[in-house]
C-alpha positions as CSV (number, residue, x, y, z in Angstrom):
1,M,0.0,0.0,0.0
2,K,1.3,3.4,-0.9
3,V,0.8,6.0,1.8
4,V,1.3,9.8,2.1
5,F,1.8,11.0,5.6
6,M,1.0,14.4,6.9
7,G,2.1,15.6,10.3
8,T,4.3,17.9,12.2
9,P,5.2,17.5,16.0
10,D,6.6,14.7,18.1
11,F,3.1,13.1,18.5
12,A,3.0,12.7,14.7
13,R,6.6,11.4,14.4
14,A,5.6,8.2,16.2
15,S,2.9,7.5,13.8
16,L,5.2,8.0,10.9
17,A,7.7,5.6,12.5
18,A,4.9,3.1,13.0
19,L,4.2,3.2,9.2
20,L,7.8,2.9,8.4
21,D,7.9,-0.4,10.4
22,M,5.1,-1.9,8.3
23,P,6.6,-4.0,5.5
24,E,3.3,-3.8,3.6
25,V,3.4,0.0,3.6
26,S,5.4,2.2,1.3
27,V,5.6,5.9,2.3
28,T,5.8,7.8,-0.9
29,G,5.8,11.3,0.5
30,V,5.6,13.4,3.7
31,F,3.9,16.7,4.2
32,T,4.8,18.8,7.2
33,Q,4.6,22.4,8.3
34,P,7.3,24.8,7.1
35,D,10.4,25.1,9.3
36,R,9.9,27.5,12.2
37,A,12.3,29.9,14.0
38,A,12.8,28.8,17.7
39,G,15.1,29.1,20.6
40,R,17.1,32.1,21.8
41,G,18.9,32.5,18.4
42,M,15.6,32.1,16.5
43,K,17.2,29.5,14.3
44,S,15.0,27.9,11.7
45,L,14.3,24.3,12.8
46,P,12.7,21.4,10.9
47,S,9.7,19.6,12.5
48,P,10.3,16.2,14.2
49,V,8.4,14.6,11.3
50,K,10.7,16.3,8.7
51,V,13.8,15.1,10.6
52,L,12.6,11.5,10.5
53,A,11.5,11.7,6.9
54,L,14.8,12.9,5.8
55,E,16.6,10.2,7.7
56,H,14.7,7.6,5.6
57,G,15.3,9.5,2.4
58,L,11.6,10.3,1.8
59,P,10.3,13.2,-0.3
60,V,9.3,16.1,2.0
61,F,6.7,18.8,1.1
62,Q,6.1,21.9,3.1
63,P,3.4,23.9,1.4
64,V,2.6,27.3,2.9
65,K,-0.9,27.1,1.5
66,M,-3.3,24.1,0.9
67,R,-5.7,25.6,-1.5
68,D,-3.5,27.1,-4.2
69,G,-3.1,23.9,-6.2
70,A,0.5,23.3,-5.3
71,A,-0.2,20.9,-2.4
72,L,-2.6,18.9,-4.6
73,G,0.0,18.7,-7.2
74,H,2.6,17.2,-4.8
75,L,-0.1,14.7,-3.6
76,R,-0.8,13.6,-7.1
77,E,3.0,13.2,-7.7
78,C,3.1,10.7,-4.8
79,S,0.0,8.7,-6.1
80,P,-1.0,7.3,-2.6
81,D,-3.6,4.7,-1.9
82,L,-4.2,6.3,1.4
83,V,-3.3,9.5,3.2
84,V,-2.6,9.5,6.9
85,V,-2.9,12.8,8.8
86,V,-1.6,13.1,12.4
87,A,-1.4,16.6,14.1
88,Y,-0.5,18.2,10.8
89,G,-2.0,21.6,11.8
90,R,-3.7,22.3,8.5
91,M,-7.1,21.5,7.1
92,L,-7.3,19.7,3.8
93,P,-9.5,20.9,1.0
94,R,-12.1,18.6,-0.4
95,E,-10.1,17.8,-3.6
96,M,-7.2,16.5,-1.4
97,L,-9.6,14.5,0.8
98,D,-11.2,12.9,-2.2
99,F,-7.9,12.1,-4.1
100,P,-6.6,8.8,-2.5
101,P,-8.7,5.6,-3.4
102,L,-8.8,4.6,0.3
103,G,-9.4,8.2,1.6
104,C,-7.7,10.1,4.3
105,V,-7.5,8.9,7.8
106,N,-6.6,10.7,11.0
107,V,-5.2,9.8,14.4
108,H,-6.8,12.0,17.1
109,A,-5.9,12.2,20.8
110,S,-9.4,11.8,22.3
111,L,-12.3,9.5,22.3
112,L,-14.3,11.2,19.5
113,P,-16.8,12.8,19.5
114,E,-15.4,14.1,22.8
115,L,-12.7,16.7,22.6
116,R,-12.7,17.6,18.9
117,G,-10.0,20.3,18.2
118,A,-6.4,21.3,18.6
119,A,-5.8,20.6,22.4
120,P,-7.6,17.5,23.4
121,I,-4.9,16.3,25.8
122,H,-4.7,19.6,27.8
123,W,-8.4,20.0,28.1
124,A,-9.1,16.4,29.1
125,I,-6.8,17.0,32.2
126,A,-8.1,20.5,32.8
127,R,-11.8,19.4,32.8
128,G,-11.3,16.5,35.1
129,Y,-11.8,13.6,32.7
130,T,-10.9,10.3,34.4
131,E,-10.2,8.6,31.0
132,T,-9.4,9.4,27.5
133,G,-7.8,7.7,24.5
134,V,-7.0,7.8,20.8
135,T,-9.4,7.5,17.8
136,T,-8.8,6.9,14.2
137,Q,-11.3,8.5,11.8
138,R,-12.1,8.9,8.1
139,M,-11.5,12.6,7.6
140,A,-14.3,15.0,6.7
141,E,-14.3,18.7,5.8
142,E,-15.5,19.5,9.3
143,C,-12.7,19.3,11.9
144,D,-12.7,15.9,13.7
145,A,-16.2,15.0,12.5
146,G,-15.5,12.0,10.3
147,E,-16.6,8.5,10.6
148,L,-15.0,6.5,13.4
149,L,-12.7,3.6,12.7
150,F,-11.0,2.3,15.8
151,S,-10.4,3.7,19.4
152,E,-8.3,2.8,22.4
153,T,-9.1,4.0,25.9
154,T,-6.7,4.7,28.7
155,P,-7.2,6.2,32.3
156,I,-6.0,9.5,33.3
157,G,-3.9,9.3,36.5
158,D,-4.6,11.4,39.5
159,R,-1.2,13.2,39.1
160,E,-1.0,13.1,35.4
161,D,0.2,16.1,33.5
162,T,0.1,17.0,29.8
163,P,3.6,15.7,29.0
164,S,3.1,12.3,30.5
165,L,-0.4,11.8,29.0
166,H,0.9,13.0,25.6
167,D,3.6,10.4,25.6
168,R,1.3,7.6,26.4
169,L,-1.3,8.6,23.8
170,R,1.5,9.1,21.2
171,E,2.3,5.4,21.4
172,L,-1.3,4.2,21.6
173,G,-1.9,6.3,18.5
174,A,0.9,4.8,16.5
175,A,-0.2,1.3,17.4
176,L,-3.8,2.1,16.6
177,L,-2.8,3.5,13.2
178,Q,-1.1,0.3,12.3
179,K,-4.3,-1.7,13.2
180,T,-6.3,0.8,11.1
181,V,-4.1,0.6,8.0
182,C,-4.2,-3.2,8.1
183,A,-8.1,-3.1,8.4
184,L,-8.3,-0.6,5.5
185,A,-6.1,-2.8,3.3
186,D,-8.0,-6.0,3.9
187,G,-11.4,-4.4,3.8
188,T,-12.5,-5.3,7.4
189,A,-12.7,-1.6,8.7
190,K,-16.3,-0.6,9.4
191,P,-16.6,3.1,9.6
192,I,-19.3,4.4,12.1
193,P,-20.9,7.9,11.9
194,Q,-20.2,10.1,14.9
195,D,-23.0,11.2,17.2
196,H,-22.5,14.9,16.5
197,A,-25.0,15.8,19.4
198,K,-22.4,14.5,21.9
199,A,-19.5,16.4,20.5
200,T,-17.3,18.5,22.9
201,F,-14.5,20.8,21.9
202,A,-10.9,21.3,22.9
203,P,-9.9,24.7,21.3
204,I,-6.4,25.8,20.6
205,L,-4.7,27.1,23.8
206,R,-4.3,30.8,24.5
207,K,-1.8,32.2,27.0
208,E,-4.8,33.4,29.2
209,D,-6.0,29.8,29.5
210,G,-3.3,29.3,32.1
211,I,-4.4,32.1,34.4
212,I,-5.8,30.5,37.6
213,D,-8.8,32.1,39.3
214,P,-8.0,32.0,43.0
215,A,-11.7,31.5,43.8
216,L,-11.6,28.0,42.1
217,P,-11.6,24.9,44.3
218,A,-8.2,23.6,45.0
219,A,-8.8,20.6,42.8
220,E,-9.6,22.6,39.8
221,Q,-6.5,24.8,40.3
222,D,-4.4,21.7,40.5
223,R,-5.8,20.2,37.3
224,L,-5.2,23.4,35.5
225,I,-1.5,23.5,36.6
226,R,-1.0,20.0,35.3
227,A,-2.9,20.6,32.1
228,M,-1.1,23.8,31.1
229,T,2.4,22.3,31.6
230,P,4.6,23.2,29.8
231,W,2.7,25.8,27.7
232,P,1.2,28.2,28.3
233,G,2.0,27.5,31.9
234,A,-0.3,28.2,34.8
235,T,-0.1,31.5,36.7
236,L,-1.6,32.3,40.1
237,N,-1.7,36.0,41.0
238,G,1.1,36.6,38.4
239,L,3.3,33.8,39.8
240,K,4.0,30.9,37.4
241,I,3.4,27.6,39.0
242,H,5.5,24.7,37.8
243,R,4.5,22.1,40.4
244,A,1.9,21.8,43.1
245,R,0.0,19.2,45.0
246,L,-3.2,18.8,47.0
247,V,-3.0,18.3,50.7
248,P,-5.8,17.6,53.2
249,D,-7.2,20.7,54.9
250,G,-9.9,20.0,57.4
251,D,-12.8,18.4,55.6
252,G,-11.4,19.5,52.2
253,E,-8.1,20.1,50.3
254,R,-5.9,23.0,49.7
255,L,-3.2,23.6,47.0
256,E,0.4,23.5,48.2
257,L,2.9,25.2,45.9
258,L,6.1,23.2,45.3
259,E,8.0,24.9,42.4
260,V,7.3,28.5,41.1
261,Q,8.8,31.3,39.0
262,A,8.4,35.0,39.6
263,P,8.3,37.3,36.5
264,G,11.9,37.8,35.3
265,K,13.3,35.3,37.8
266,K,14.6,31.8,37.6
267,R,12.6,28.7,38.5
268,M,12.8,27.8,42.2
269,S,11.2,25.9,45.0
270,A,8.2,27.6,46.5
271,E,9.9,27.4,50.0
272,E,12.9,29.4,48.5
273,Y,10.6,31.9,46.9
274,F,8.5,32.6,50.0
275,R,11.6,32.8,52.2
276,G,12.8,35.5,49.9
277,Q,9.6,37.3,50.1
278,R,9.8,37.4,53.9
279,A,13.3,38.5,53.9
């Protein structure tokens, strides 16, 4: 089976690696976002997906636009049976969705129709979900609204933060993609329409999403801190909170700060920070 892969971050890199491990799959091209300036020197850096693709000698395409015809031209050059999209960061126009004979499939880091959108891992923690998972879906023009193929569920730990949950879902998603590709190849996949009435949404994060309302219950503050790690980071009264924990307080709980960072200062233990405030 000839496959074109579209993805950008580390989460997507694992899925590309999973495809490359499948002897029955030939990856004929990789689409990823243009290189971005990052770090103190603002050096232009390739995406994790691009790095892996170049290591394997794969053709890499980095279109700036998806609707000017150039991206479709590159897709036609690759002549795929299937397109796989994982955290690409771009919507595909109808003519690209319709091009491959087996369609376009996506790996999404939630149990659809729950948490459609750009930040399902963060919002699952912030909203107090006790479980989440990964889903493969046939892609539709509406974001994350396609027919469901397979899913895998996993619990969210009491102290889980976004990086740890991300890494678990990354590996679950890669394995689920292999299962999905095999089912599409042998015709055993049975797509199921989503119940759109049950859809919830996980919008792209903004810096202000990390601002903690001091009036919130301690458990909600704790979830927000774990959810907004490492970006945009959680702030309480202007103080960035890197780590905290819940401790018993009478009949309830209170939030104990463990590691903080004042504006313009280095990261430090909360004990060190408050000792300095009293000095």
